[in-house]
C-alpha positions in Angstrom: -30.0 -84.1 -0.2 -28.0 -83.4 -3.7 -29.4 -80.4 -4.2 -28.2 -78.7 -0.6 -25.0 -80.3 -1.4 -24.9 -78.7 -4.7 -25.7 -75.4 -3.0 -22.7 -75.2 -0.9 -20.5 -76.5 -3.2 -21.4 -73.4 -5.8 -20.7 -70.9 -3.2 -17.5 -72.9 -2.0 -18.3 -74.2 1.6 -17.9 -77.7 0.6 -15.6 -79.2 -2.1 -16.5 -82.7 -3.7 -13.8 -85.3 -4.4 -14.6 -88.4 -6.5 -13.0 -91.6 -5.2 -13.8 -94.4 -7.6 -17.7 -94.6 -7.2 -17.7 -92.6 -4.2 -18.1 -89.0 -3.9 -16.4 -87.6 -1.1 -17.7 -84.1 0.8 -15.3 -81.9 2.6 -15.6 -78.7 4.2 -13.7 -75.7 3.4 -12.9 -74.4 6.9 -11.1 -71.6 6.0 -14.4 -70.5 4.1 -16.5 -71.4 7.1 -14.5 -69.5 9.6 -14.4 -66.3 7.5 -18.2 -66.6 7.3 -18.5 -67.0 11.3 -16.2 -64.0 11.8 -18.1 -61.8 9.3 -21.3 -62.5 11.4 -19.8 -62.3 14.9 -18.7 -59.0 13.6 -21.9 -57.6 11.8 -24.7 -59.2 13.9 -23.5 -59.9 17.3 -21.9 -56.3 17.9 -24.2 -55.6 20.7 -24.4 -58.7 21.9 -23.3 -59.9 25.4 -22.3 -63.7 24.0 -19.6 -62.4 21.3 
């Protein structure tokens, strides 16, 4: 699982914060929304769902 999280951190989709011995993972919603918007514009142009 940690290699998947590391990949998300490396592309800016998740940020990690350490609190004592706990490593908290926080979604970067602005980046996720930007990717979703890009996919809607580029991939769903002719879709009836868009």
